[in-house]
C-alpha positions in Angstrom: 0.0 0.0 0.0 1.3 3.5 -0.9 1.2 6.7 1.1 -1.7 9.1 0.7 0.0 12.5 0.6 -1.3 15.8 1.7 -2.4 18.0 -1.2 -2.9 21.2 0.9 -3.4 22.4 4.4 -6.1 25.1 4.4 -6.3 27.8 7.0 -9.8 29.0 8.2 -11.3 31.8 6.3 -12.8 34.7 8.3 -15.9 33.6 10.2 -19.4 34.6 9.2 -22.8 34.0 10.9 -25.4 31.6 9.8 -28.5 33.0 11.5 -27.5 34.5 14.8 -26.4 31.3 16.5 -23.6 29.8 14.4 -20.3 31.6 13.8 -18.6 29.5 11.2 -15.6 29.2 8.9 -16.6 27.7 5.6 -14.2 25.1 4.1 -16.4 23.4 1.5 -17.1 24.8 -1.0 -14.3 27.3 -1.1 -12.0 28.8 -3.7 -9.0 26.6 -3.4 -9.7 23.0 -4.8 -12.5 22.5 -2.3 -15.5 22.8 -4.6 -18.5 20.4 -4.4 -17.2 18.2 -7.3 -13.7 17.9 -5.8 -15.0 17.0 -2.4 -18.1 14.9 -3.4 -19.9 13.4 -1.5 -19.0 16.2 1.0 -20.6 19.2 -0.6 -20.5 21.7 2.3 -18.5 22.0 5.6 -19.0 24.8 8.0 -17.0 24.8 11.2 -18.1 26.8 14.3 -14.7 27.0 16.0 -14.6 27.6 19.7 -16.7 30.7 20.4 -18.3 32.0 23.6 -21.9 32.9 23.3 -23.3 35.1 26.1 -26.3 34.0 28.0 -29.6 34.6 26.2 -33.2 34.0 27.2 -34.1 33.7 23.5 -32.1 30.9 22.0 -30.0 31.9 19.0 -30.0 29.9 15.8 -31.5 29.5 12.4 -35.2 29.8 11.7 -37.3 27.5 9.5 -35.7 26.8 6.1 -36.0 24.1 3.5 -33.6 21.4 2.2 -33.8 18.8 -0.6 -31.4 16.4 -2.2 -28.8 15.8 0.5 -28.2 15.2 4.2 -27.1 17.5 7.0 -24.8 16.1 9.6 -24.2 18.2 12.8 -21.4 17.1 15.1 -21.4 18.7 18.6 -18.1 19.2 20.3 -19.1 21.8 22.8 -22.5 23.3 23.5 -26.0 21.9 22.8 -28.3 22.3 19.8 -32.0 21.7 19.4 -33.5 20.7 16.1 -37.0 20.2 14.7 -38.2 19.3 11.2 -41.4 19.0 9.3 -41.0 15.2 9.0 -41.2 14.8 12.7 -37.5 14.5 13.4 -35.9 16.4 16.2 -34.3 16.5 19.6 -31.3 17.8 21.5 -27.8 17.0 20.6 -25.4 17.5 23.4 -21.6 17.4 23.6 -20.2 14.5 21.6 -23.5 13.7 19.9 -24.3 13.7 16.2 -27.5 14.6 14.3 -27.8 13.1 10.9 -30.8 14.4 8.9 -31.7 13.1 5.5 -33.6 15.9 3.8 -34.0 13.7 0.6 -37.2 14.7 -1.2 -37.8 17.7 1.0 -38.0 18.9 4.6 -38.3 22.1 6.6 -36.1 22.4 9.6 -34.9 24.8 12.2 -31.9 24.5 14.6 -30.9 26.7 17.5 -29.1 26.7 20.8 -30.8 24.4 23.3 -32.9 26.6 25.6 -31.3 25.7 29.0 -27.8 26.0 27.6 -28.7 29.3 26.0 -29.8 30.7 29.4 -26.3 30.0 30.7 -24.2 30.6 27.6 -20.8 29.2 27.2 -18.3 27.8 24.6 -19.9 26.6 21.5 -18.0 24.3 18.9 -19.7 22.4 16.1 -19.2 21.1 12.6 -22.0 20.9 10.0 -21.5 18.8 6.9 -23.7 18.4 3.9 -23.5 15.0 2.4 -24.7 14.5 -1.2 -27.2 11.8 -2.1 -27.2 9.6 -5.2 -29.8 10.6 -7.8 -31.8 7.4 -7.1 -32.6 8.4 -3.5 -32.7 12.2 -3.7 -36.5 12.2 -3.8 -36.9 9.5 -1.2 -38.6 10.0 2.2 -36.8 12.2 4.8 -35.0 10.3 7.6 -33.5 11.3 10.9 -30.7 9.7 12.9 -30.0 10.9 16.5 -26.6 9.4 17.3 -25.6 9.7 21.0 -22.0 9.7 21.8 -22.4 6.6 23.9 -23.6 4.7 20.8 -20.5 5.5 18.8 -18.0 2.7 18.3 -14.6 3.2 19.9 -11.5 1.7 18.6 -8.9 1.9 21.4 -5.3 2.7 20.6 -3.9 1.9 24.0 -1.9 4.9 25.4 -2.3 6.7 22.1 -6.0 7.4 22.6 -8.9 6.1 20.6 -10.9 6.5 17.3 -14.6 7.4 17.7 -16.4 6.1 14.7 -19.6 7.9 13.5 -19.9 6.2 10.1 -18.0 3.7 8.1 -15.2 1.5 9.2 -11.9 1.7 11.1 -9.9 -1.6 11.2 -13.0 -3.7 11.2 -15.0 -1.6 13.7 -18.1 0.0 12.3 -19.9 3.2 13.2 -23.6 3.4 13.9 -24.7 5.9 11.1 -26.6 4.6 8.1 -25.3 6.1 4.8 -26.6 5.9 1.2 -23.0 5.8 -0.3 -19.7 4.6 1.2 -18.7 7.2 3.8 -16.2 7.1 6.6 -16.5 9.7 9.4 -14.7 9.6 12.7 -13.0 11.5 15.4 -9.4 10.7 16.2 -8.9 11.6 19.9 -5.2 11.3 20.5 -3.0 11.8 23.5 0.2 13.8 23.4 2.7 11.7 21.3 -0.1 9.5 20.1 -0.3 8.2 16.5 -3.0 6.7 14.4 -2.9 5.3 10.9 -5.7 5.3 8.4 -6.4 3.4 5.1 -9.0 4.5 2.5 -9.2 3.7 -1.2 -7.1 6.1 -3.3 -10.1 7.5 -5.2 -12.1 8.4 -2.1 -12.1 12.1 -1.3 -10.4 12.3 2.0 -9.8 15.2 4.5 -9.1 16.0 8.1 -10.2 19.0 10.3 -8.1 19.7 13.4 -10.6 20.4 16.1 -8.2 20.5 19.1 -4.4 20.7 19.3 -2.3 20.2 16.3 -1.1 17.2 14.2 1.8 16.1 12.0 0.7 14.1 8.9 3.0 11.4 7.5 5.9 12.8 9.6 6.1 15.9 7.3 3.1 18.2 7.2 2.0 20.2 10.2 -1.6 21.2 10.6 -2.5 23.6 13.5 -5.9 23.9 15.3 -8.8 24.8 13.1 -7.0 24.0 9.9 -8.3 21.6 7.2 -6.1 19.0 5.5 -7.0 17.8 2.0 -5.4 14.6 0.8 -4.4 13.6 -2.7 -6.5 11.0 -4.6 -3.5 8.7 -4.8 -2.2 6.2 -2.3 -4.2 4.6 0.5 -2.4 5.1 3.8 -1.6 8.1 6.0 -0.5 8.5 9.6 -1.3 11.4 12.0 0.7 12.1 15.1 -0.2 14.5 17.9 2.6 16.6 19.4 -0.1 17.6 22.0 -3.5 16.3 22.9 -5.6 16.5 19.8 -9.0 15.9 18.3 -9.2 15.4 14.5 -12.3 14.9 12.4 -11.5 12.5 9.6 -13.8 12.2 6.5 -13.4 10.0 3.5 -16.1 9.1 1.0 -16.5 7.6 -2.5 -17.4 10.2 -5.0 -21.0 9.8 -6.3 -19.8 11.1 -9.7 -23.2 12.5 -10.8 -24.0 16.1 -12.0 -24.2 18.5 -9.1 -26.6 21.4 -9.5 -27.0 23.5 -6.4 -28.9 26.6 -5.5 -29.3 27.8 -1.9 -30.8 25.0 0.2 -31.3 22.6 -2.7 -28.7 20.2 -4.3 -30.0 18.3 -7.2 -28.7 16.9 -10.6 -30.1 19.5 -13.0 -31.5 23.1 -13.2 -34.9 21.7 -13.9 -34.9 19.8 -10.6 -33.8 22.9 -8.8 -36.7 24.8 -10.3 -39.1 22.0 -9.3 -37.7 22.2 -5.7 -38.6 25.9 -5.5 -42.1 25.2 -6.9 -42.7 22.4 -4.5 -41.4 24.5 -1.5 -43.6 27.5 -2.5 -46.7 25.3 -2.8 -46.3 23.7 0.6 -45.1 20.3 -0.4 -42.3 20.3 2.2 -44.8 20.2 5.0 -45.3 22.7 7.8 -43.1 23.8 10.7 -43.8 26.6 13.1 -41.0 29.2 13.3 
């Protein structure tokens, strides 16, 4: 097996707000090699790096909005988020939990700081990914997976730490999330001096986001906190080492390799399908959800 080399280490762009509750750095899509086609099936990644929100009696967040054609995956590192959607999905995701919402044929949802957490305020740190869906299931029924941290598979690395598997496979251990195409998503939680090796097919689009600490990749490339590592589509193996305690989100997925046509909250395969999505939304076919 050959080494999967680093293509680029990307520093976070200036943060912007999504609604009033999510202060994010956008990595996908962005100007440098990180467009939807290059990163498919990962078509959006917003990272709310550590940020202190003051106490608020009115929870901050994003009001009711539609989605069609993909999945939203929210990973909570610090803070709590509450979610509701027009298909009946919803709940609270606390620290370490994951919310995996399949918008598919169409859903309205809203997400905001959990009310009791909001009253106290504190450090908030989250990742939201959009995962593309194959054309054959884009118009299927919405689905919701609430994945508690306690339900995630842990692959222990002895004194090095452990790998927390959300989806896919790490050395035979499988994560609990159901996916419509081959996807690996996991947190490497490494102790100072710890190492972990990974193996994914060469053609999978593979990346890492440094959530805590810093890492050295393949003994050569250093990636500081809040930086994004894009790997080449050659080779299968890479090693990360933690010169300090570190948490690293690892994503690797097989490209769907279908046309991507996106507009706002909809990601489909053609302009006509996007136009139909707006028509269906405007005529109430996404259901109802109170703001």
